[in-house]
C-alpha positions in Angstrom: 108.7 132.9 76.1 110.2 130.5 74.0 109.4 126.5 74.5 113.1 126.0 75.5 113.3 129.2 78.4 109.9 127.9 79.8 110.9 124.5 79.9 113.9 125.5 81.8 111.9 128.0 84.0 109.8 124.9 85.2 112.3 122.0 85.2 114.3 124.3 87.5 111.5 125.0 90.3 112.0 123.5 93.5 109.6 121.2 93.7 110.5 119.4 90.3 113.9 119.1 91.7 112.5 117.9 95.0 110.5 115.3 93.5 113.4 114.0 91.1 115.9 114.0 94.1 113.5 112.3 96.1 112.5 109.6 93.1 116.3 108.4 93.4 116.2 108.1 96.6 113.1 106.0 96.7 114.9 103.7 94.1 117.7 103.3 96.0 115.7 102.3 99.2 113.8 99.9 97.1 117.1 98.4 96.2 117.9 98.3 99.9 114.6 97.0 101.1 114.8 94.1 98.1 118.3 93.2 99.2 117.4 93.0 103.2 114.2 91.0 102.2 116.0 88.8 100.2 119.4 88.4 101.3 118.7 88.6 105.0 115.3 88.3 106.2 113.9 85.4 103.9 116.4 82.8 105.1 115.3 82.7 108.2 112.0 83.0 107.7 112.7 80.0 105.1 114.4 78.0 107.7 111.8 78.5 110.1 109.1 76.9 107.9 111.5 73.8 106.8 114.3 75.0 105.0 112.2 76.5 101.6 113.5 79.2 99.7 110.4 81.5 98.5 112.4 82.7 95.4 112.5 78.9 94.1 108.5 78.4 95.3 106.4 78.1 92.1 103.4 75.9 90.4 104.5 73.9 87.6 101.5 74.2 84.9 103.0 72.3 82.3 106.7 70.8 81.8 109.0 71.8 79.6 109.5 70.4 75.9 112.7 68.6 74.9 113.8 68.3 71.6 115.3 65.5 69.7 119.0 66.7 71.0 117.9 67.7 74.6 118.1 71.3 73.6 114.4 73.5 75.1 111.8 73.6 72.7 109.4 75.2 75.0 110.4 76.2 78.4 107.7 74.9 81.0 105.0 76.9 81.8 105.1 78.0 86.1 103.6 80.6 88.5 106.1 82.0 90.7 104.1 82.4 93.9 107.4 82.6 96.2 108.7 85.5 93.6 105.3 87.2 94.5 105.6 86.7 98.6 109.4 88.3 98.5 107.5 91.2 96.9 104.9 91.5 99.3 107.2 91.3 101.9 109.1 94.2 100.4 105.9 96.2 99.6 104.8 95.9 103.7 108.7 96.7 104.9 108.8 99.8 102.7 104.9 100.9 103.4 106.0 100.4 107.5 108.8 102.4 107.1 107.5 105.4 104.9 104.4 104.9 107.4 106.7 105.9 110.3 108.2 108.8 108.2 105.3 109.9 107.9 104.0 109.5 111.7 107.0 111.3 112.7 106.5 114.6 110.4 103.1 114.8 111.8 104.1 114.7 115.2 106.7 117.4 114.8 104.0 119.4 112.9 101.5 118.7 116.0 104.4 120.3 118.3 104.5 123.4 116.0 100.8 123.4 115.7 100.6 122.9 119.5 102.9 126.3 120.1 100.8 129.4 121.0 100.8 132.4 118.6 102.6 135.0 119.3 100.1 138.1 120.2 99.6 140.1 117.7 101.7 143.4 117.5 100.3 146.3 119.0 99.2 149.5 117.0 102.5 151.8 115.8 102.9 155.3 117.2 101.5 156.4 113.9 98.3 155.1 114.3 98.3 155.9 117.8 98.6 159.2 117.1 96.2 158.8 114.1 93.9 157.3 116.9 94.5 160.6 118.8 94.3 162.6 116.3 90.3 161.1 115.1 89.1 161.3 118.9 90.0 165.0 119.5 88.8 165.9 115.9 84.9 164.1 117.3 85.0 166.1 120.6 
């Protein structure tokens, strides 16, 4: 099998396509959660803690160095822990959403497993006849 045919077989398998779709939807879901956190959730939380915008929180390690013409020669060095707080909140919301989806799937799986298995089918007519013949031959 040529390498192109082998690759085509691999790429068109159902689980590879499902994974690709999952990654695309996951990326879009991540953008939605990021927007939700930054635009909906963080402003009220910032108001509750005194009007703080978390994305603006940072710890300055060194000031910017300015040249003679007023241009920045060396940028300020900062630790942007506010962005980190936003990212942690994004992660927690995504993790909770995934947890709820998996919990629902597990609940549905348990309901499926709790159903009693159908009884195995009885022997066919041929098997019954063969069993009778066997019993007659034993006698």
